[in-house]
TORFIRO-881589 format. One record per residue: residue in three letters; x, y, z of N, C-alpha, C in turn. Coordinates in steps of 0.05 Angstrom, whole numbers, plus 5000, padded with zeros to 4 digits. Atoms other than C-alpha are relative to their C-alpha. Layout:
N
ALAXYZXYZXYZ ...
//
This chain:
388
MET501949775001499949994999501950265001 ASN498249775001503650624976498950245015 SER500649784982503551295010497650174990 LYS502449865010498551614963497349885008 VAL502550144993493351084975499450035030 LYS500349974972494351125051498950295006 PHE500849734994493751875050497150054990 PHE502849985011487251835007498249865020 ALA501850144981484251325056499650145025 ILE500249854977485751735116498550264997 PHE501649765006483052365084497149964998 ILE502750065003476652045065498749925027 GLY501050074973475851775137499550245016 ILE500449774984476852445168497750174990 VAL502249845009471952785121497349875006 ALA502550154994466652245133499450035030 LEU500449984972467652295209499150275007 SER500849724996467053045209497050044991 PHE502749975009460653005168498049875018 PHE501950144982457252495211499850125027 LEU500149874974459252845276498450274998 PHE501549755003456453495249497049964997 ARG502850075003449953165229498749905027 SER501050104975449252825298499650215022 CYS500049804980450153475337497250145000 ASP502449864999443953845361500350284989 PRO499749725009443254495321499550215021 GLN500649794980440254865381502450015018 ALA497849984981446454695423502350174991 ARG497849815014450955095374499150295002 ASN501049734999446555715382500250105029 LEU500049874974447256205439497250045011 ARG502649984987441356225487499350305003 PRO500849744992437156855495500250045030 GLY499749944970438757175563502749915009 SER497350104990445756855565502150224999 MET497949804999451757265585501949954979 TYR498250065023455556925528499050104974 ASN501349945026450757165476500350314997 GLN499449735005453057835445497950104979 GLY502049905016446757885402498050195014 GLY501949814988440958355415498449875023 ASP501550134979437557825459501549885022 GLY498050094980443757665501500450205021 THR499449824977446257975566502950045004 ALA497049954998453758035550500450305008 ALA499749714995452958805553499450045030 LEU500749974972449658755623502349905017 GLN497850104984455458345650502550204999 LEU497749805002460758835624499350265014 TRP500749754987456859445649500049965029 LEU499950034971456059165720502949985010 SER497150014993463559025720501250265001 LYS498849735002465159725698499250185024 ILE500949834979461060035754500749905027 GLY498950074974464559665809499149745011 TYR501050274988460958985818501849784989 GLN498550235010464458315812497849814987 THR501950195017460957855759501249754996 GLU499150285006461457115749497849854989 SER501850185013457956565712499449755019 PHE500850244984454056045754499349784980 GLU500450225020454855435710501449765010 TYR499150274993456054685716500449965030 ARG500250024971454254725789497249945009 ASP502550044988448654515834499150255016 PHE501049744986444255075865500349975030 ASP499450014972445454795935502850095008 GLU497349894995452655065927499850325002 LEU500449714994449755785933500950055028 ASP499349934972452856125993500450305003 GLN499849704996454756816021502050114983 THR498249885018460256895970498550134976 ILE501649895022454657065919497950185012 ASP502149804988450457695936497550024984 THR502249965019446057735875499949794978 LEU500250215020443557195826498050094979 LEU501749915021440757405758499249754984 VAL501150225016436156895722498450124978 ILE501349875022434457155654499149814978 LYS501250195022429856745605500849725005 PRO499150284995430856055635498249794988 SER502050205004424555715610500249864974 ASP499950125026426455555538501449754999 THR498150225001431755045555499449795021 ASN500450204978430354725623498550125022 ASN501749904981424854825671501349965028 TRP498950034973426154905746499149735014 ARG500750234983426554265789499550095028 LYS500849914973423754275859502450035018 GLU497849954983430454175892501750254993 GLU498749745009433254765851498650235013 ILE501749784988427455215874500450015031 ASP499550014972428454995947502750125008 ALA497349914994435855145945500350314996 VAL499649725007435155835913498350185020 LEU501549874981429656065960501249995027 ALA498650014976433455816020502350195002 TRP497749815001439556205996499150295004 VAL501149724998435356855991499350045030 GLU500949984973432256736060502350015021 ASP498050054978438456536099502350214997 THR497749835004444056976068499250304996 GLY500749715007440057616052500650074971 GLY499249955029441657535978497750134984 THR501949885018438057865920499749824976 LEU500750185023434657425867498550174980 ILE501349855023432757765799499349794979 VAL500950205021428657315753498250144980 ALA501549875021425957555687499249774979 ASP501050195019421657105642497150064991 ASP502749935012415757195596498349754997 GLN501650245001413456485604500149895030 GLN500450114974411156085665502249795004 ASN498150214990416555685703499349925027 GLY500650094973416655315768500850185021 LEU499449814980420155855806497850225003 LEU502249814998414856365788497449895013 THR502350134988409455865807500349985029 ARG499450014971412755765876499550285013 LEU500349734991412456525883497150124998 ASP503149925003404756525870499650204977 LEU500349805024405756895803499449854976 THR500750135024402456715739500450204977 VAL499449825023405156995673497649984981 THR502449995017399157225629500750164976 ARG499749855024399657425557497450134991 ILE502549865011394957945526499049854975 GLU501050175023390357585477500550134974 ALA499749865025390958135426503150044994 LEU497249985003398558095433500950304997 GLU499549715001398658855445502250045023 MET497849944981404859135483498650115025 VAL500749884974403859255558502350205004 SER498149794997407559925564498950195020 THR500549794980407960475615501950224998 SER498249774997410761175622500250105028 ASP500249914972409161225695502349875016 THR497950114982414761125748498849925026 SER500850104973414060775813501350155022 HIS498649884977415461085880502249855011 ALA498050144990419860525893502850024986 LEU497749965017424960715838501550265010 VAL498749764989429061205879503049975003 ASN497150034997436260925878501149864975 PRO500649715005437261235827497250064994 ILE502949925005430861615815499749984969 VAL500650055028427561415749497850214995 ASN501949795006423962035721498049924979 GLY501850085021420761685662501049744989 LEU499250245010420761015627499750024968 GLN499849985029422960965554500649714990 GLY499350275011422960325512499449785019 TYR500950224982419759905568497349904991 GLN502450125010414659445538500249705000 THR500250275000412458725542497349914993 ILE502750105008406758295518498949815021 SER501150174979405557955586500350145026 TYR500049884974404358135658499449795020 PHE500550194978403557785726497250035011 GLU502450034985397257545758500849895027 ARG499150084973398257515834497949855015 VAL501950154983394956985878499550145025 ARG500049874975396557385940501450274997 PRO498749725000398158145948502250015018 ASN497750004983404857975979502450134986 SER497749865015409058405931499450294995 GLN500149715006410359105913500350064970 VAL499849945028409159375843502450194994 ILE498049845007415459655815499750164973 VAL500949885027413259775742497449864993 GLY502550105008406359715716497750105018 SER502249934985399659785747499249765021 GLU500750214980396259395805498549774986 ALA501450215016392059045751501949844984 GLN498350135018397558895704503050075007 PRO497149944993404458915740501949854983 THR497950145016410458745698502749965016 THR497850044982415758805752499350035029 LEU500950004973414958645824502349975019 GLY498050064978418958645889498749845023 ILE500950194980417958085939502049975021 SER498350054976421058076008499849725009 ARG500050294993423257376027502149955021 GLY498150034979426557256095501650235003 ARG498049804999432857666099500550124973 GLY499549925026433057746025497850144984 MET501949855018429458055965499849864973 ILE500450125026426557775901498650204981 TYR501449845020425158185838499349824977 ALA500950165022420857865785498950184978 SER500649815022419658155716499149834977 THR500750125025416057945652501450134976 ASN498849865021420258415613503049914997 ILE497350115003426458025589501650224984 TRP498649815017428258585538501250225017 LEU498849784982429859055598502849935005 PHE497450094992436058635612501949944977 THR498550085023438558505541501850214992 ASN498049825012444058825501498550224986 ALA501549795014438759205460498550175022 GLY501549864983434559405519501850185019 LEU498149834982440559675560500750254987 PHE499649755015441160215506498550235013 TYR501749794986435660605544500950055027 GLU498949924973438060995605497949915022 SER502050084979431360865642500249715006 ASN499850294995432260105634502549955020 ALA497650044982439260155664499450095028 LYS500549914974436660565722498349805015 ILE501650204987431260035736501749795011 ILE498150214992436759505739501650095024 LEU498549894979440859945784498350005028 ASN501650004976434960005833499949725012 MET500150294990435059225838502849945013 VAL497450104990442559115846501250185021 ASN498749814980444159735890499149925028 ARG500550114973441159345948502549915013 MET497350114990448259055954502250224991 PRO497949815006454459515957501649954978 ALA498050055021459459615903502249835009 GLY498150194993464459065903498749715006 SER501350254995459358525917499849824973 VAL500050205023458657905872497449964989 ILE502450045015453257855819500649754981 ALA499750255016452457155787497949984980 PHE502150055022448957005721499549704998 ASP500850285002445056355718500449914973 GLU499750115025447755975660499349705001 VAL500950284998445355295686497549964983 HIS502450035016438555415653500350114972 HIS499449945028441955625589501649784987 GLY498850245012444754915576502649945013 ARG497550054988451054965620499649875028 ALA500750144976448554465671501549745003 LEU498950264995451453835703498449784987 PRO501850215012449453195669498549875020 PRO501850154980443652835702501149765010 LYS499250244985445152295753498349764992 ALA501650235009442351725713501949834982 ALA498250185016444951115674500250124971 PRO499649895029447751315605498149854981 VAL501950125020443051195546501949884978 PRO498350115021446450695497499550124974 ALA500249895027447850925428498349844982 GLN501350155019443250735373501649854980 PRO498250185017445850165330500550124973 TYR499749915027444750555265500050324999 SER499949714998445751275289502550104982 PRO497649915015450451725247502650015014 LEU497550014985455551755303501149735001 VAL499050285001456050995307501049934973 ALA499150065028456650955232502850134995 ALA497349875005462351465231502249875015 MET498050134985465951115287500949724988 VAL499450255012465550435253501550034974 TYR498649955025467650705186503150095006 SER497449914994473651055218501849785011 ALA498650214989475650435256500849804978 MET499350185022475450025191502250114986 VAL497849885015479850525155502749995013 VAL497450014987485050565209500949725004 GLY499250284997484949805219501249904973 LEU499050095026485949695143502750124995 TRP497349875004491650195141502149865018 ALA498150144981495049865202500749734989 LEU499750265009494149175171501850004974 LEU498550015024496949345102502550145001 SER497449874998502549795126502349835009 GLY498050204994506149185152501250055029 ARG498949964972507249465225498949795018 ARG500950204980507049015284500050125027 PHE500549904974504949135354501149815021 GLY499150174979508048875418500750175025 GLN499349874975510449035488502350184997 ILE497849815002514849655493502149935022 VAL498050054981521549515525500650255015 PRO499649764986522450005581503050104998 SER497349905002528550465575501350045029 ARG498749984975533650585629499050255015 ILE500949764987530851275643497249955013 ASP502550074988523850985655500449845026 LEU499550164976526750475706501150175023 MET498749834978530151055745498050225008 ARG501849794991523751455755499650025029 ARG500449984970522351735825497349895007 ASN502550104989517051455868498250235009 SER501949794995510851835889500650165025 SER499349854976513352035958502150214996 GLU498149795006519252405930498650234985 TYR501549795014514552785884498550175019 VAL501749844980509953005942502050165016 GLN498249844984515953225983501250234984 SER499049795017518753625925498150224997 MET502049815004512253975913499450175026 ALA500249854975511654155988502050205004 ASN497849814996518454445989499750254981 LEU500349795022516754845925498050205010 PHE502149824991510455145956501050165023 GLN499049864976514255326021502050224991 ARG498049805009519855675982498450234984 GLY501449815018514556035939498750225016 ARG501249784983512256475999497250044994 GLN502949975005504856325991498750145025 ALA501349884975503756616062498950284994 GLU501149735005502857326034497449984987 HIS502650045015497157075988497949925023 MET501750104979493856726049499250255018 GLN500449784983494657366090498050204987 ALA501749835015491357786035497149894999 HIS502750125002485657286029498450045026 TYR501449974976483857316103499550295007 LYS500649724996484258076104497350074985 THR502249935017479258116046497549865014 TYR502250144988474857586082498950155025 LEU500949844976474757996148498450254994 LYS501249755007473058646114497249964987 ARG502650075012467458326073497949905020 ARG501850114978464557976134498950225017 VAL500949784983464258616174498350204986 ALA501349805017461959056116497249934991 LYS502550095012456058636091497550095016 PRO502449904988450858786146499450294999 TYR500249695001452059536140500150124974 GLY499949885028452559606065502550174996 ILE497449845004459859866070501549884978 ASN498250105023464459816010502549875014 PRO497750134988469759296032502650104987 LYS497649925014474759595982501150255010 LEU498849764989475860226023502649945013 ASP497550054986482660336053499349955030 ASP500550094973483560116126498850225016 GLN500949784982482660806158497150084994 SER502849915008476360996118498149775008 PHE501750224992473560296130499549995031 LEU500449984972474460356205498150225007 SER501749794995471161026205497049944993 GLU502750085008465160756167498649795020 VAL501150194981464460166214499250145026 GLN500449864975464960616275497350174998 ARG502349825004459461066244497449835001 TYR502350165001454560476235499549825024 SER500250184977456160056297501250125025 ASP499049904973456960246370501349795016 THR499150214983458559576399502549854989 ILE497650145011464059336351502550105012 ASP497449934988470959326381501850124979 ARG498449875021474359846336503049975003 ASN497150044996481159776368500949714992 HIS499450275008481059026360500149974969 LEU500250005029478959106288502550134988 ALA497649875010484459606275502649835005 HIS497850164993489359136309500449784977 LEU500150235019487358556261500950114971 LEU499349905025487658996199502950094997 ASN497249925001494459276217501849744997 HIS498250235002497558586227499549844975 LEU500650145025494258316164501450154977 SER498649855021498058856125502949995003 GLN497150024996504958696152501449814977 PRO498750175021509858436099501549765012 ASN498450244993513457766100498949855025 PRO501250154976508657396149501049715000 SER499350304997510556716176497549845003 GLU502450174998505956116177498950015028 ALA501049994973505456156251498450255006 THR501549754995503456886251497350004986 ILE502450025015498156746198498049825016 LEU501650194984495356166241498850155024 ALA500949874977494956606302497950214993 LEU502049805009491357166263497449884993 VAL502550145008486356676235498349945025 ASN501250044976484756446306498850265012 ASP500949754988484157176329497650114986 ILE502349915018479457346269497449845008 ASP502350164993474856756289498950095027 ARG500949904974474557006362498550264997 PHE501249745004473157716339497149974988 ILE502750015014467257506292498049875019 ASN501850124983464357046343498950185023 LEU500949804979464257576397498250224988 TRP501749795014461358096348497349884993 GLU502650125009455857626325498249955026 GLN501450044974454057456399498850265011 GLN501049734992453158206411497850114982 GLY502349915016448058236357500750194977 ARG499149845022452158636305498550295002 ALA501549744998448859266334501950244992 
//
């Protein structure tokens, strides 16, 4: 079998494999979802993510994770247009609502179709039969941070019907509310039927941006805002037995054809397969204990202590700042002044002592360990006093 024939056979195999793989892929999986932060089209939210980052918030994508992993590291969760790809499961709804109630987080959900989360909140999405736009130019008295003087480009073809009057109308009328605020435990939930408000195209209007600011400004600048990408297709695989491939599917046909081409080439090329004789270098490899010891010495020489010290300083400032809405990125002196202004019971001298020692250069491992224990004692005492 000469080289030209082998090259031609391999080329045909690669082309056939690519064709069948392309045919077997779901066309919808290649498209970006409406409401996704990865979508730069008019119906995506890529501009919203960039804008929130520019004005001082930390943004991240919540993807390939379970919702029971939500904790105090996330302050706001944005759920935009989740119903087209995957509806809410009961355990997801329980985890998200528990996160809002226990941590005081902010949940913003926008959808023009009914989903399980809205049903749990006693909200029903209703479309107008004539498909006329539900629009308004009136502002709500709740839109004060910042003040919204008028609404432009705010329109939707659906509104909420409420089972119980347990929510406040943010935009719309009492009969046809389109954006609502719902107090839940220590946290807050904002629900809207206007998806376009959050999209790249909708963010062009200043009034829409101000409405979003009224929702996210409940948390101070520097807080973490996560975009739900789980309901845009970036979810963990279901915990179930794998479905066997169909005997005559395009993917199986491509794999069988490729195996036949590669096997025919290996058979006709005259090559033989056998056990590889280990070289002298392979026989002299180090064992696993030597590798672990070398890595430990490398980390110790790398002076990772400064990174740990910076981490615990950030943790301390964010833990103290969150109940009072203080910016944790302030310098130490300004931060202490703000804390003293909001709290009468917190030990300012102890806090200043901790921040000062957490700013010292070249800390030792023993020093960091002692500071961590001191931080725990400080936080426990502060929480026992009621954070007054």
